[in-house]
N, C-alpha and C positions, 0 to 999 in steps of 0.2 A: 606714225602708225605703230601699233604694238607688234612686237616680233612674233612670228609664227612659231608654233611649237615644233620641235624637231621631229623628223620622221624616223621611226625605228620599226624593226620587225615585230617587236613585242610592244604593244601599246601600253601606255602608262595606266595605272590603276585609278579607279574612280571611287571616291569615298561615298558610300551609301549609308545613310543613317539607319541604325538598328532600332528595333522596337523599344529597347531600353534607353535609347538616346546616345549610345556610343557608336561612332562610325565604323563601318566594316569595309575592309579592302576587297574589291572585286576585280579580278584579272580578266582582261579581254583575251580572247584566243589569238594566238600568233598568226601572222599572215602566211599562208602556204607559200612554199618555195616556187619561184617562177612567176608568181603573180606580181604585178606592179604594185608599188606602194602608193598609198595616197594619204593625203594629209587629213588626219582626224583630230579635230580640236578637243582639248580636254574640257569637259563640261564641269563647271564648278558645282560643289555639293549644295543640294537644296537646304535651305535653312530648316532646323528642327522645329517641329510644331510646338507652339507655346502651350504649356500646361498650366491650368489654374493652380495658384498657390494658396494654401490654407494657413491662416495665421493662428497660432496656438499660444495662449499666454503661459508663461513659465512661472515657477514658484517665486521668482524674484521680481516679477512684474514686467519683464521684457517680453517681446513678441518673437516667437520662433516660427519661421516659415517652413513649410513642408510640402511635399508633393501630394497629389490626391491619394497616393498609396499610403500615406501616414508616415513616411520616412522623412528624415531631415533632408532638405535640398542640398545637393552637391554643389560645391563651389566650382564654377567653370573657369578654366584658364582665360586670362585676359589677352594673351598674346596670339589670339587666333587671327587669321587673315581677315581683311575687311569684308564684310558681307556675311561672315560666318559667326559673328558674335551673337550669343543667345540673349535675347531680351525677355525679361520677365514682366508679364503684365501685372499691374497692381491688383491685389485681391479685391473682388467685389463682394460686399456683404450680402448674405442670403436674405431673401425677402421673408419676413416673418409677419404673421397676422398682427393686427394692432393690439388685440387682447393679450396675446402671448408676450408682446413687447412690454406692455404695461405691467404684466405680472413679473416679468424678469426684472424691470426697473424697480418695482416695489421690493422684490426679494433682495436685490443688491443693496438697496438703501437700508433695509432691515439688517442685513448682514454687516453693513458698515457700522451701524449704530449699536448693534448688540455686542455684549462682551464675549470674549472667547470662552468656550466651555472649560471648566476647571477639571484638570486631569485627576484621576483617583490617586491617592497616596501610593507611592511605590513601596514595595515590600513583598515578601513571599506570601503566597496565599495558602492558608491552612487547608489541607485536603480533608475530606470527610463527607458524610452523608448529609442530605438535606434534613432540616429539623423535623419535618413531617415523617420522613422515613425512619429517623431515629426513634420517634415516639411510637410508631407502629411496631418497630422491632422490640422496644421495651415492653409493650403490651403483650406481644406474643410470648416473650420470655416469662413474664409474670403469669400468663395463662397456663403455660406448661408447668411451671413450678407449683401452682395451685392444684393442677390436675394430679401431679405426682404425689403431693401431700395428701390429697383426698384418697388416692389409691392406697397409699401406705397406711392410712388410718382406717378408712372404711372397709377395705378388704379383710384385714385381720379381725375387725369387729364383727363383720358379717359372718365370717367363717367360725369365729368363736361362738357367736349366738346360735348358729346352726347346730353346732355340736352340743352346746350346753342345754339347749331347749329339748334335746332328746334324752338327756341323762336322767336316770331314775335315782331316787333318793330313799334311804333307809336309815332307821335309828341304829347306830352302831357303837355309840359310846358306852363304856362300862357303867353298870348300875351300882357297882360296889365302891369300896374305898379306892381312890386312884392315887398313883404316885404324883409327886410334884412335877411341875413343868420343867422340861429339860431343854437345853439349847438345841437349835436345829429343828428340823421337821421330820417326823417319823410316820411312814405310811404302812398300813397293814394291807397286803394284796392277797386276795383270795380268788382262786379259780374253782368254782363249785361245779358239781356234776348235775346241777339242776337242769331238768328238761322242760321247764315251764314254757308254754307257748310254742313248743315244737310239734309239728305234725307227724303223723305216722311215717310218711315218706321221708321226712328229715331224720327221724330217729333211725330208720333203716339205713339211710345213706351214710350216716355218721357212726353206724354201729353202736348206737347208744340205747338200744331197746332192751327188753328182757327184764329180769328181776333187778338188774343194776339201776333201773329207773325208779325204784322205790326209795323214798326218803330223801333227805337233804344232807349231802356230805361234801367234803372238800377234797379235790385232787391236788390242789396247789395252795401252799401257805408261804408267804414271803414277807420280810420286813425290809423296807428301803429307808435309809436315813440320809437326809440331805443336810450336811453340816452348815451352820451359820457362819463359821469362820473361813469358809472357802476351801476346805479340804476335799479329798476325793469322796464321791458318793458311794455308799455301800449298799449292795443288794444281797440279802442273806436269806437262804432257803431254810425253812423249818420243816423237817420231815413230817409228813402227815401222820405217821405212826409213832411219833415221839411220845414216850410214856411220861406223863406229867400229872400233877394233881389238878382236878377240875373243881372250882368252887361249888360246893353243894352236891357233888357227885363222886367224890373219892378220886382215886387214880385211874387213869384210862388213857387211851390214845387221844392225842390232841384234836384229831378231826371229830371225835365224839362230841366235843364242846360245841361245834357248829351244828351238829345234828340235834343236840339237846336244847340249846338256847340261842341258836342263830348267831349273827354277827356280834351281838352284845356280850354273850357269854364267851365267845372266842376271844374278843378283845380283853375281857376281864381276866381270862386265863393267862394270856400272854403278859399282861401287865403285872400279874402277881408273880409269875416265875422269873421275870426279867428285871422288874423294878424300873422299867422304861415306860414312859408315858407315850401312848399312841395318839397321834394328832388327827389322822384321817384314815378313812377306810375306802378301798376300791375293790370291786368284785365284778367278775364276768362269768358267764355260764358257757355250756357247750356250744350252743348255737351262736352266741355272740362272738366267741373266740374265732370260730370258722368264718363268720362274716367279716370280721376285722382283717383277717389274713387275705381274704378275697378282695376286700376293698383296696388294699395297698398293692394289689397285683401279684400276691404270692411272695414268699421269702425263700432265700437260698440257705439250705442246711447241708452239712457234710457229715453224715453218719460214718463211723469208722467201719462198721460191719453191716452186712445185709440183715434185714429184720423181716420176720414173718410171724406176726402176732394176731391170732384169730380173734381174741377178745377185743383188741383195740381196732380190728379191721384194717391192719397195716401190713403191707407187703412192699418193701422197697429194697433197692440194691445199695451196696456200699458206694461211698463217694459223694461229691457235691452234686446237688440237684435242686431244681426249683419245686417248691411244695405249694400246693393250693390249700384252701381252708380245710378240706376233709383230710388230706394227708398230714398237714401240720397238727391237727387235733389228735390224730392217732399217734403221731410221733411224740406228742407231749404226754399222752396217757399211758402208753404201754410200759409195763414193768415186769411182767411174768417171764418174758424172754430176755430180760436184762440181768446179767450176773450180779449187778450192784443193787437190784431191786428198787426200793423207794429212793435210795440215795442217787442212783443213776438217773431216775426220772426227774428228781429235783434239779440236777445239773442240766439236763436237756431243757427243762422248762425255763430256766433263767436265760439260757442261750437263745431259745426261741422267742421269749418275750422281748429280749434286748434287740433281736433282729427285726421284730415287728415295729417296735418304736423307732428304731433307726431309719427304717424304710418310710414310715409314716411322716417322720420329721425331715426327710430329705427335701432339698429345694425343688427337685423334679416333681414331687407330689404336691407340696404346699403351694408352689407358684402356678400350678396348673389348676384352674378352677374346676375343670371337668373331672379331675381326680380328687381334689381337695374337698369339695362340697359333698360328694357321695361318701367319702371317707368320714367326714365329720358327722354325717347323718348315721352311717352304719356304726361307727365307733361310739357315738353318743348313746344310741339305743342299745348297745351291747354291754354297757357298763352301768354299775350302780355305785353310788358314793354315799358317804354319811350325810345326814341332814344338816350338819354344820359346815359342810364344805362350801367352796365358792369357786367361781371361774379361775381366780388367781391360784387357788390351791391345786386345781386340775392342771393348769399350765406348769406350775412348779413340779408336779408329778411327772408330766411328760418330759420336761427338761431333765429331771433327775434320772429317769429311765434311760434317756439318751446318753447322759454322762456316765452312768454305770456301765453301759455297753462299750464305752471308749477305752482307750489304752490306759488312762489314769484311774478308771473305775475299779472298785473292789467287788468281786463276785465270789461268794463263799457259802458254805453250809454251816449251820450250828455244829460245833465240834462234837463228834460221836465217839463213845468208847465201846459200845456193843450194838451192832446193827440187827442182831437177832436175839433179843432178850425174850426169854420165856416168861409170860405173864398170864394172869387169869383172863385177860382180854385177848390172848393170842400172842403171836410173835410181834414184838414191838422194838422200838429203837431207844437205846439209852444214851443220854448225853454224857459227854465228858464234863462233869460238874465244874472242875477247876477252870478249864479253858472257856466253858460257856459263861461262867460268871465273870471272867475277865473280859470277854467280848462285850457283854452287856454293860459292864462298868465303863469301857472305852466309849460306847455309844452314848451313855449318860453324860460323859465328860465332853461329848462332841469332838472326840479325838479319833477320827476314822483312820488317820495315818497309822496309829498303833495297831490296827487290825491286821496289817500286813505281817506282823510277827506270828499270827495264828494261821496263816495260809499254809497249806501243805507244800513241802519242798518240791 
């Protein structure tokens, strides 16, 4: 007979299988003191339940057994007591429908007979956009470039056409013997006191009414020479009271030539006294001058002294200030309250004309169509050019005026020896013959740099 287990106060532990399969020790409570001991046999541990094992093929063709939880089966020790050895039941294949089994058999046969897929050649892949995206991107770039080119070409053409279509033309070439062509381009600029087309209200607002409205005279006479050799542009004022010979009318103030024979006689008079051929003619009147100033938004001028001239309708303080069309016109006209008289007025007119052209040619005006097109319309209708002029000649004129107003430009008056010469035509201006002839000779030679020697110190 087998030996009985020993009797002890504390009973031996019993191995109880855990859920995971590892036995867990469970202690029995000790026998209270004073109580008798009795024999309690040790119950052997119940065998662990047998879990089904799933066979999984490995990459090398072997079969790997695992539990139903998908983990590899643990190896059990083989030295367990008899009766506690875990026995694994052989895996039973899952029942599959006959159709599924046939498909699987066919797939397996095809996989065995088919060649393995060829792997793509190894190597770095070039990053980039898809061909379609690149094509669309190129098309967008081309569209933007075409749009920019159209704007760069169409906008200036439209702006130039707007201005040129409003320009008036007049016969201004001399009818007499003319000097030979000279290098460069020479413009005759005239600011007339013509009130043509002005209403009574405009005449009153610009202080241009009264007996001064009778006849056709000039308040401004200038010569601008644009050299062909790239020298500085020269803007030269000719005092309107200059005492010169007028073809067919004897000696008189030069503005009388405009009153007697218009642009043609004035051109002939200047060509005769200077020996310089005049290529183009540009004229503006009272109303046109004021409209141009208003179209550019006014100009800033800096009079050194306060001015109160009733005849010009001007009353301004000294110092820099913004002038509208009405004020700028009075500033360009007044001379009776100017100690320098006609010479002082000529200096102001050059400065004012240069300021107008610089403002009109600024990018802020030209690149803004809401300012540029009204300016082109107002400016075009305000000027009159010779009938032989062209849009290119007008563009050259505007560029020349801007260059003359710059730091490298030359701004001067015909040299004068007597500003108050007594004549039968009244008080006139006498030129300094030597310096005046030298100035005209430099212009004929297209040497505007030499004019700097004639500038006042």
